[in-house]
DSSP file (Angstrom, degrees, kcal/mol; ACC not computed):
  #  RESIDUE AA STRUCTURE BP1 BP2  ACC     N-H-->O    O-->H-N    N-H-->O    O-->H-N    TCO  KAPPA ALPHA  PHI   PSI    X-CA   Y-CA   Z-CA
    1    1 A M              0   0    0      0, 0.0     2,-0.8     0, 0.0    79,-0.1   0.000 360.0 360.0 360.0 -38.2   10.7   42.9   92.5
    2    2 A L        +     0   0    0      1,-0.2    79,-0.0    77,-0.1    77,-0.0  -0.722 360.0 140.5 -93.4 110.1   11.1   39.7   94.4
    3    3 A R        +     0   0    0     -2,-0.8     2,-0.2     5,-0.0    -1,-0.2   0.701  42.5  78.7-119.9 -27.4    7.9   37.7   94.3
    4    4 A R  S >  S-     0   0    0      1,-0.1     3,-1.7     4,-0.0     4,-0.2  -0.531  77.9-120.9 -92.1 152.9    8.6   34.0   93.8
    5    5 A T  G >  S+     0   0    0      1,-0.3     3,-1.9     2,-0.2    -1,-0.1   0.856 113.6  62.1 -56.6 -36.2    9.7   31.5   96.5
    6    6 A S  G 3  S+     0   0    0      1,-0.3    -1,-0.3     0, 0.0    -4,-0.0   0.679  99.2  56.7 -64.9 -15.7   12.8   30.8   94.5
    7    7 A E  G <  S+     0   0    0     -3,-1.7    -1,-0.3    41,-0.1    -2,-0.2   0.420  80.6 117.1 -93.8  -1.4   13.7   34.5   94.9
    8    8 A A  S <  S-     0   0    0     -3,-1.9    42,-0.1    -4,-0.2    -5,-0.0  -0.331  74.2-101.8 -69.4 148.0   13.7   34.3   98.8
    9    9 A P        -     0   0    0      0, 0.0     2,-0.1     0, 0.0    -1,-0.1  -0.319  37.2-124.4 -67.9 155.2   16.9   35.0  100.6
   10   10 A T        -     0   0    0     -3,-0.1     2,-0.4     3,-0.1    -3,-0.0  -0.460  14.3-143.6 -93.9 169.2   18.9   32.0  101.9
   11   11 A N  S    S+     0   0    0     -2,-0.1     3,-0.1     1,-0.1     0, 0.0  -0.983  75.1   1.0-138.4 127.6   20.1   31.4  105.4
   12   12 A G  S    S+     0   0    0     -2,-0.4     2,-0.4     1,-0.3    -1,-0.1   0.726  87.5 141.1  75.6  19.7   23.3   29.7  106.5
   13   13 A V        -     0   0    0      2,-0.0     2,-0.5     0, 0.0    -1,-0.3  -0.806  40.3-150.1 -99.5 134.9   24.5   29.2  102.9
   14   14 A T        -     0   0    0     -2,-0.4     2,-0.4    -3,-0.1    -3,-0.0  -0.909  12.9-156.6-102.3 130.6   28.2   29.7  102.1
   15   15 A Y        -     0   0    0     -2,-0.5     2,-0.6   105,-0.0   105,-0.0  -0.893  11.6-154.5-110.1 135.8   29.1   30.8   98.6
   16   16 A N        -     0   0    0     -2,-0.4   105,-2.8   105,-0.4     2,-0.4  -0.938  28.7-172.3-100.4 118.7   32.3   30.4   96.8
   17   17 A I  E     -A  120   0A   0     -2,-0.6     2,-0.4   103,-0.2   103,-0.2  -0.914  19.0-163.4-123.3 144.3   32.5   33.2   94.2
   18   18 A V  E     -A  119   0A   0    101,-2.6   101,-2.6    -2,-0.4     2,-0.5  -0.971   9.8-152.7-119.2 138.4   34.8   34.1   91.4
   19   19 A V  E     -A  118   0A   0     -2,-0.4    99,-0.2    99,-0.2    55,-0.0  -0.951   3.8-156.2-114.1 117.2   34.9   37.5   89.8
   20   20 A R  E     -A  117   0A   0     97,-2.6    97,-1.9    -2,-0.5     2,-0.2  -0.827  22.9-129.0 -91.9 114.4   36.0   37.7   86.1
   21   21 A P  E >   -A  116   0A   0      0, 0.0     3,-1.6     0, 0.0    95,-0.3  -0.409   4.9-136.3 -64.9 135.0   37.4   41.2   85.4
   22   22 A G  G >  S+     0   0    0     93,-3.5     3,-1.9     1,-0.3    92,-0.1   0.825 102.2  65.9 -57.0 -33.6   35.9   42.9   82.4
   23   23 A K  G 3  S+     0   0    0     90,-0.4    -1,-0.3    92,-0.4     4,-0.1   0.708  95.7  58.4 -62.4 -21.9   39.4   44.1   81.3
   24   24 A K  G <  S+     0   0    0     -3,-1.6     2,-0.4     2,-0.1    -1,-0.3   0.341  96.9  74.2 -91.8   7.1   40.3   40.5   80.7
   25   25 A I  S <  S-     0   0    0     -3,-1.9     5,-0.1    -4,-0.1    10,-0.0  -0.976  87.0-117.3-122.0 130.3   37.4   40.1   78.2
   26   26 A S    >>  -     0   0    0     -2,-0.4     3,-1.1     1,-0.1     4,-1.0  -0.249  27.5-111.7 -64.5 152.7   37.6   41.5   74.7
   27   27 A D  G >4 S+     0   0    0      1,-0.3     3,-1.0     2,-0.2    84,-0.2   0.907 119.0  52.9 -49.7 -47.0   35.1   44.2   73.7
   28   28 A S  G 34 S+     0   0    0      1,-0.3    -1,-0.3     2,-0.1     6,-0.1   0.793 114.1  43.4 -66.5 -24.5   33.4   41.8   71.2
   29   29 A D  G <4 S+     0   0    0     -3,-1.1     2,-1.7     1,-0.2    -1,-0.3   0.491  84.9  95.1 -97.1  -2.5   33.0   39.1   74.0
   30   30 A R    <<  +     0   0    0     -3,-1.0    81,-2.6    -4,-1.0     2,-0.4  -0.321  59.1 117.7 -87.7  55.4   31.9   41.4   76.8
   31   31 A I  B >> S-G  110   0B   0     -2,-1.7     4,-3.0    79,-0.2     3,-0.7  -0.955  76.2-115.9-124.3 139.0   28.3   40.6   76.0
   32   32 A T  H 3> S+     0   0    0     77,-2.7     4,-2.5    -2,-0.4     5,-0.2   0.853 112.7  46.1 -48.1 -50.4   26.0   39.0   78.5
   33   33 A K  H 3> S+     0   0    0     74,-2.6     4,-2.0     1,-0.2    -1,-0.3   0.872 115.3  47.3 -64.1 -33.8   25.4   35.7   76.6
   34   34 A K  H <> S+     0   0    0     -3,-0.7     4,-2.3    73,-0.3    -1,-0.2   0.853 110.6  51.4 -73.3 -35.1   29.1   35.4   75.8
   35   35 A I  H  X S+     0   0    0     -4,-3.0     4,-1.9     2,-0.2    -2,-0.2   0.917 112.8  46.5 -64.3 -40.4   30.1   36.0   79.3
   36   36 A R  H  X S+     0   0    0     -4,-2.5     4,-2.7    -5,-0.3    -2,-0.2   0.903 110.7  52.0 -66.1 -40.0   27.7   33.4   80.5
   37   37 A A  H  X S+     0   0    0     -4,-2.0     4,-1.9     1,-0.2    -2,-0.2   0.904 110.0  48.8 -66.0 -40.8   28.8   30.9   77.8
   38   38 A A  H  X S+     0   0    0     -4,-2.3     4,-1.2     2,-0.2    -1,-0.2   0.913 112.2  49.7 -62.0 -42.3   32.5   31.4   78.9
   39   39 A A  H  <>S+     0   0    0     -4,-1.9     5,-2.6     1,-0.2     4,-0.5   0.901 107.1  54.1 -66.9 -41.1   31.5   30.8   82.5
   40   40 A D  H ><5S+     0   0    0     -4,-2.7     3,-1.6     1,-0.2    -1,-0.2   0.920 105.2  54.5 -57.1 -44.1   29.5   27.6   81.6
   41   41 A K  H 3<5S+     0   0    0     -4,-1.9    -1,-0.2     1,-0.3    -2,-0.2   0.814 108.3  49.7 -62.7 -31.2   32.7   26.2   79.9
   42   42 A K  T 3<5S-     0   0    0     -4,-1.2    -1,-0.3    -3,-0.3    -2,-0.2   0.484 118.3-112.2 -84.5  -3.1   34.6   26.8   83.2
   43   43 A G  T < 5 +     0   0    0     -3,-1.6    -3,-0.2    -4,-0.5    -2,-0.1   0.602  65.6 150.8  83.2  11.6   31.9   25.1   85.2
   44   44 A W      < -     0   0    0     -5,-2.6    -1,-0.3    -6,-0.2     2,-0.2  -0.447  32.0-146.0 -77.6 156.0   30.9   28.4   86.9
   45   45 A L  B     -B  120   0A   0     75,-3.3    75,-2.5    -2,-0.1    30,-0.1  -0.748  23.0 -94.7-120.0 162.0   27.2   28.6   88.1
   46   46 A K        -     0   0    0     -2,-0.2    30,-0.2    73,-0.2    73,-0.1  -0.684  47.2-138.1 -73.9 125.4   24.7   31.3   88.4
   47   47 A P        -     0   0    0      0, 0.0    30,-0.6     0, 0.0     2,-0.1  -0.310  25.2 -90.3 -78.2 167.4   24.8   32.6   91.9
   48   48 A H    >   -     0   0    0     28,-0.1     3,-1.8     1,-0.1     4,-0.3  -0.475  39.3-115.3 -68.1 148.7   21.8   33.5   94.0
   49   49 A W  T >  S+     0   0    0      1,-0.3     3,-1.8     2,-0.2     4,-0.5   0.819 111.2  70.3 -59.7 -29.4   20.8   37.2   93.6
   50   50 A E  T 3> S+     0   0    0      1,-0.3     4,-2.3     2,-0.2     3,-0.4   0.685  77.0  80.8 -65.5 -15.2   21.7   37.9   97.2
   51   51 A V  H <> S+     0   0    0     -3,-1.8     4,-2.7     1,-0.2    -1,-0.3   0.851  85.9  60.0 -57.8 -34.0   25.3   37.5   96.4
   52   52 A A  H <> S+     0   0    0     -3,-1.8     4,-2.2    -4,-0.3    -1,-0.2   0.918 105.9  46.6 -59.7 -42.3   25.2   41.1   95.1
   53   53 A C  H  > S+     0   0    0     -4,-0.5     4,-2.4    -3,-0.4    -2,-0.2   0.905 111.7  50.6 -63.4 -42.1   24.2   42.3   98.5
   54   54 A L  H  X S+     0   0    0     -4,-2.3     4,-2.2     1,-0.2    -2,-0.2   0.876 109.8  50.7 -65.8 -37.7   26.9   40.2  100.2
   55   55 A I  H  X S+     0   0    0     -4,-2.7     4,-2.7     2,-0.2    -1,-0.2   0.938 111.0  48.0 -60.5 -46.8   29.5   41.6   97.8
   56   56 A R  H  < S+     0   0    0     -4,-2.2    -2,-0.2     1,-0.2    -1,-0.2   0.918 115.8  44.8 -63.4 -41.4   28.4   45.2   98.5
   57   57 A D  H  < S+     0   0    0     -4,-2.4    -1,-0.2     1,-0.2    -2,-0.2   0.835 118.0  45.2 -69.2 -33.2   28.5   44.5  102.3
   58   58 A T  H  < S+     0   0    0     -4,-2.2     2,-0.4    -5,-0.2    -2,-0.2   0.906 107.0  54.4 -82.1 -45.6   31.8   42.6  102.1
   59   59 A F  S  < S-     0   0    0     -4,-2.7     2,-0.1    -5,-0.2    -1,-0.1  -0.756  70.4-144.9-102.6 134.2   34.0   44.8  100.0
   60   60 A T     >  -     0   0    0     -2,-0.4     4,-2.3     1,-0.1     5,-0.2  -0.386  33.1-105.1 -84.9 171.3   34.6   48.6  100.6
   61   61 A D  H  > S+     0   0    0      1,-0.2     4,-2.3     2,-0.2     5,-0.1   0.864 123.5  56.7 -61.5 -36.0   35.0   51.1   97.8
   62   62 A E  H  > S+     0   0    0      2,-0.2     4,-2.4     1,-0.2    -1,-0.2   0.897 106.6  47.8 -62.6 -41.6   38.8   51.0   98.5
   63   63 A Q  H  > S+     0   0    0      2,-0.2     4,-2.0     1,-0.2    -2,-0.2   0.914 110.3  51.4 -66.8 -41.2   38.9   47.3   98.0
   64   64 A L  H  <>S+     0   0    0     -4,-2.3     5,-2.9     1,-0.2     4,-0.4   0.923 111.2  49.3 -58.6 -43.0   37.0   47.5   94.7
   65   65 A E  H ><5S+     0   0    0     -4,-2.3     3,-1.6     1,-0.2    -2,-0.2   0.911 107.5  53.8 -63.6 -42.8   39.5   50.2   93.6
   66   66 A Q  H 3<5S+     0   0    0     -4,-2.4    -1,-0.2     1,-0.3    -2,-0.2   0.853 107.7  51.2 -61.4 -33.8   42.4   48.0   94.6
   67   67 A M  T 3<5S-     0   0    0     -4,-2.0    -1,-0.3     2,-0.2    -2,-0.2   0.564 117.8-116.4 -79.0  -5.9   40.9   45.2   92.4
   68   68 A G  T < 5S+     0   0    0     -3,-1.6     2,-0.4    -4,-0.4    -3,-0.2   0.717  73.6 128.3  81.7  21.8   40.7   47.8   89.5
   69   69 A L      < -     0   0    0     -5,-2.9    -1,-0.3    -6,-0.2    46,-0.2  -0.878  45.5-173.8-119.4 143.7   36.8   47.6   89.5
   70   70 A W  S    S+     0   0    0     44,-3.3    23,-2.6    -2,-0.4     2,-0.3   0.639  82.0   4.1 -97.5 -23.9   34.1   50.2   89.6
   71   71 A Y  E     -Dc  92 115A   0     43,-0.7    45,-1.7    21,-0.2     2,-0.4  -0.990  56.8-145.0-155.1 159.8   31.4   47.6   89.8
   72   72 A I  E     -Dc  91 116A   0     19,-2.2    19,-2.6    -2,-0.3     2,-0.5  -0.985  17.5-152.0-130.0 120.1   30.7   43.8   90.1
   73   73 A V  E     -Dc  90 117A   0     43,-3.0    45,-2.9    -2,-0.4     2,-0.6  -0.797  12.7-138.0 -90.5 123.8   27.7   42.5   88.3
   74   74 A T  E     - c   0 118A   0     15,-2.6     2,-1.6    -2,-0.5    15,-0.4  -0.770  10.6-145.8 -85.0 117.9   26.3   39.3   89.9
   75   75 A M        +     0   0    0     43,-2.3    45,-0.1    -2,-0.6    -1,-0.1  -0.233  46.2 144.6 -84.6  48.6   25.4   37.0   87.1
   76   76 A H        -     0   0    0     -2,-1.6   -28,-0.1   -30,-0.2     3,-0.1  -0.111  67.4 -68.6 -72.9 177.0   22.3   35.5   88.8
   77   77 A E  S    S-     0   0    0    -30,-0.6    -1,-0.2     1,-0.1   -28,-0.1  -0.569  71.0-101.1 -64.0 127.3   19.1   34.4   87.0
   78   78 A P        -     0   0    0      0, 0.0     2,-0.6     0, 0.0    10,-0.2  -0.173  28.5-134.0 -56.7 146.7   17.7   37.7   85.9
   79   79 A I  E     -E   87   0A   0      8,-2.6     8,-1.5    -3,-0.1     2,-0.3  -0.899  21.0-142.1 -99.5 124.1   14.9   39.2   88.0
   80   80 A K  E     -E   86   0A   0     -2,-0.6     2,-0.0     6,-0.2     8,-0.0  -0.685   7.3-137.9 -90.1 139.2   12.1   40.4   85.8
   81   81 A D    >   -     0   0    0      4,-2.2     3,-2.3    -2,-0.3    -1,-0.1  -0.188  44.0 -82.0 -83.9-174.7   10.1   43.6   86.6
   82   82 A S  T 3  S+     0   0    0      1,-0.3    -1,-0.1     2,-0.1    -2,-0.0   0.701 132.7  52.3 -66.8 -15.7    6.4   43.9   86.3
   83   83 A G  T 3  S-     0   0    0      2,-0.1    -1,-0.3     0, 0.0    -3,-0.0   0.418 121.0-107.1 -97.5   2.2    6.8   44.5   82.5
   84   84 A G    <   +     0   0    0     -3,-2.3    -2,-0.1     1,-0.3    -4,-0.0   0.569  69.8 147.7  87.1  11.1    8.9   41.4   82.1
   85   85 A V        -     0   0    0      1,-0.0    -4,-2.2    21,-0.0    -1,-0.3  -0.691  45.5-126.3 -84.0 129.1   12.1   43.3   81.6
   86   86 A P  E     -E   80   0A   0      0, 0.0    19,-2.3     0, 0.0     2,-0.3  -0.464  28.2-174.1 -79.0 144.3   15.2   41.3   83.0
   87   87 A Y  E     -EF  79 104A   0     -8,-1.5    -8,-2.6    17,-0.2     2,-0.4  -0.982  14.7-157.3-134.6 149.5   17.6   42.9   85.5
   88   88 A L  E     - F   0 103A   0     15,-2.2    15,-3.1    -2,-0.3     2,-0.3  -0.936  24.1-123.6-117.5 149.0   20.8   41.9   87.2
   89   89 A L  E     - F   0 102A   0    -15,-0.4   -15,-2.6    -2,-0.4     2,-0.4  -0.678  27.9-170.1 -91.4 144.6   22.1   43.4   90.5
   90   90 A D  E     -DF  73 101A   0     11,-2.4    11,-3.1    -2,-0.3     2,-0.5  -0.970  20.4-142.0-133.7 152.8   25.4   45.0   90.8
   91   91 A S  E     +DF  72 100A   0    -19,-2.6   -19,-2.2    -2,-0.4     2,-0.3  -0.956  35.3 172.1-107.9 122.5   27.6   46.3   93.5
   92   92 A C  E     -DF  71  99A   0      7,-2.4     7,-2.6    -2,-0.5     2,-0.3  -0.943  30.9-136.6-138.0 157.5   29.3   49.5   92.6
   93   93 A R  E     + F   0  98A   0    -23,-2.6     2,-0.3    -2,-0.3     5,-0.2  -0.788  29.0 175.0-102.6 151.4   31.5   52.3   94.0
   94   94 A S  E >   - F   0  97A   0      3,-0.8     3,-1.7    -2,-0.3   -33,-0.0  -0.938  47.8-100.0-148.9 167.5   30.8   55.9   93.1
   95   95 A V  T 3  S+     0   0    0     -2,-0.3     3,-0.1     1,-0.3    -1,-0.0   0.748 124.9  47.8 -63.5 -19.7   32.1   59.4   93.9
   96   96 A D  T 3  S-     0   0    0      1,-0.3    -1,-0.3     0, 0.0     2,-0.2   0.086 122.8 -84.9-109.8  22.5   29.1   59.7   96.2
   97   97 A G  E <   -F   94   0A   0     -3,-1.7    -3,-0.8     2,-0.0    -1,-0.3  -0.582  65.5 -22.7 117.5-172.8   29.4   56.3   98.0
   98   98 A R  E     -F   93   0A   0     -2,-0.2     2,-0.4    -5,-0.2    -5,-0.2  -0.530  57.3-170.3 -82.4 144.2   28.6   52.6   97.9
   99   99 A W  E     -F   92   0A   0     -7,-2.6    -7,-2.4    -2,-0.2     2,-0.5  -0.963  26.0-159.4-135.0 148.2   25.7   51.5   95.8
  100  100 A L  E     +F   91   0A   0     -2,-0.4    -9,-0.2    -9,-0.2     2,-0.2  -0.997  36.7 169.9-119.5 120.8   23.7   48.4   95.1
  101  101 A G  E     -F   90   0A   0    -11,-3.1   -11,-2.4    -2,-0.5     2,-0.4  -0.675  31.2-129.8-127.7 177.8   22.0   48.8   91.7
  102  102 A A  E     -F   89   0A   0    -13,-0.2     2,-0.5    -2,-0.2   -13,-0.2  -0.999  17.7-159.2-131.8 134.6   20.0   46.9   89.0
  103  103 A N  E     -F   88   0A   0    -15,-3.1   -15,-2.2    -2,-0.4     2,-0.3  -0.951  21.7-123.7-117.3 130.1   20.8   46.9   85.4
  104  104 A C  E     -F   87   0A   0     -2,-0.5     2,-0.4   -17,-0.2   -17,-0.2  -0.540  41.2-175.5 -68.3 130.8   18.4   46.1   82.6
  105  105 A V        +     0   0    0    -19,-2.3    -2,-0.0    -2,-0.3    -1,-0.0  -0.995  19.9 180.0-141.9 133.7   20.1   43.2   80.7
  106  106 A R    >   -     0   0    0     -2,-0.4     3,-2.2   -21,-0.1   -74,-0.3  -0.837  47.5 -99.5-120.9 162.4   19.2   41.3   77.7
  107  107 A P  T 3  S+     0   0    0      0, 0.0   -74,-2.6     0, 0.0   -73,-0.3   0.834 124.3  44.5 -55.3 -31.3   21.3   38.4   76.2
  108  108 A G  T 3  S+     0   0    0    -76,-0.2     2,-0.1   -75,-0.1    -3,-0.0   0.402  85.0 126.9 -93.8   3.2   22.9   40.7   73.6
  109  109 A A    <   -     0   0    0     -3,-2.2   -77,-2.7   -78,-0.1     2,-0.2  -0.361  50.0-144.0 -63.4 134.9   23.6   43.5   76.1
  110  110 A S  B     -G   31   0B   0    -79,-0.2     2,-0.3   -78,-0.1   -79,-0.2  -0.672   9.6-151.8-102.6 159.5   27.2   44.7   76.2
  111  111 A W        -     0   0    0    -81,-2.6   -81,-0.1    -2,-0.2     2,-0.0  -0.882  17.1-112.0-127.7 156.6   29.2   45.9   79.2
  112  112 A G        -     0   0    0     -2,-0.3     3,-0.4     1,-0.1    -1,-0.1  -0.212  28.3-116.1 -75.2 175.1   32.1   48.2   79.8
  113  113 A D  S    S+     0   0    0      1,-0.2   -90,-0.4   -90,-0.1    -1,-0.1   0.257  96.6  84.4-100.0  14.4   35.5   47.1   80.9
  114  114 A R  S    S+     0   0    0    -92,-0.1   -44,-3.3   -45,-0.1   -43,-0.7   0.365  88.2  53.7 -96.4   6.5   35.5   48.9   84.3
  115  115 A G  E    S- c   0  71A   0     -3,-0.4   -93,-3.5   -46,-0.2   -92,-0.4  -0.566  70.2-126.9-125.9-171.1   33.6   46.1   86.1
  116  116 A G  E     -Ac  21  72A   0    -45,-1.7   -43,-3.0   -95,-0.3     2,-0.5  -0.912  14.3-127.2-139.6 166.7   33.6   42.5   86.9
  117  117 A F  E     -Ac  20  73A   0    -97,-1.9   -97,-2.6    -2,-0.3     2,-0.4  -0.966  20.0-147.9-126.6 117.3   31.3   39.6   86.6
  118  118 A A  E     +Ac  19  74A   0    -45,-2.9   -43,-2.3    -2,-0.5     2,-0.3  -0.714  21.1 169.6 -95.3 130.1   30.5   37.4   89.7
  119  119 A F  E     -A   18   0A   0   -101,-2.6  -101,-2.6    -2,-0.4     2,-0.3  -0.899  34.5-109.4-127.9 158.8   29.7   33.6   89.4
  120  120 A A  E     -AB  17  45A   0    -75,-2.5   -75,-3.3    -2,-0.3  -103,-0.2  -0.692  24.9-143.4 -87.3 143.9   29.4   30.8   91.9
  121  121 A V        -     0   0    0   -105,-2.8  -105,-0.4    -2,-0.3   -77,-0.1  -0.923  30.4-103.5-105.8 131.3   32.1   28.2   91.9
  122  122 A P        -     0   0    0      0, 0.0     2,-0.1     0, 0.0    -1,-0.0  -0.215  40.0-104.4 -54.9 142.1   30.9   24.6   92.7
  123  123 A Q        -     0   0    0      1,-0.1     2,-0.5  -107,-0.0  -108,-0.0  -0.402  31.7-137.0 -59.9 141.8   31.6   23.4   96.2
  124  124 A V        -     0   0    0     -3,-0.1    -1,-0.1    -2,-0.1     3,-0.0  -0.929  12.5-137.7-104.6 126.6   34.4   20.9   96.3
  125  125 A S        -     0   0    0     -2,-0.5     2,-0.0     1,-0.1     0, 0.0  -0.659  28.9-105.0 -83.4 138.7   33.9   17.9   98.5
  126  126 A P        -     0   0    0      0, 0.0     2,-0.2     0, 0.0    -1,-0.1  -0.346  36.4-115.3 -62.2 142.6   36.9   16.8  100.6
  127  127 A Q              0   0    0      1,-0.1    -3,-0.0    -3,-0.0     0, 0.0  -0.586 360.0 360.0 -78.4 140.5   38.7   13.7   99.3
  128  128 A T              0   0    0     -2,-0.2    -1,-0.1     0, 0.0     0, 0.0   0.358 360.0 360.0-114.0 360.0   38.6   10.6  101.6
């Protein structure tokens, strides 16, 4: 899936991530393009795709459950398959263990309320 240089993993990068719970978004607004628009208004950024892997490695299923989430979709730039279909990576818990998955996503795609949506928060420079 990952073919371009821009899709290469990073090294030594620290990410500040915010997760917006789906339950805090109305059904009519839990659509990819509306979720992105709300994030843009808050100044949140598209994270690198590898954030999905880091989320899955960092949080246990028990921690996701404590957050009230079954999955966290990383709202990175979509990765297109060989047919041009866009995908977003997600980290999810399941009855049969921890998963890292890919969801076909189009701008009008809707989401359930059992997950969250991960965005990057801009780095804040220390005041001098």
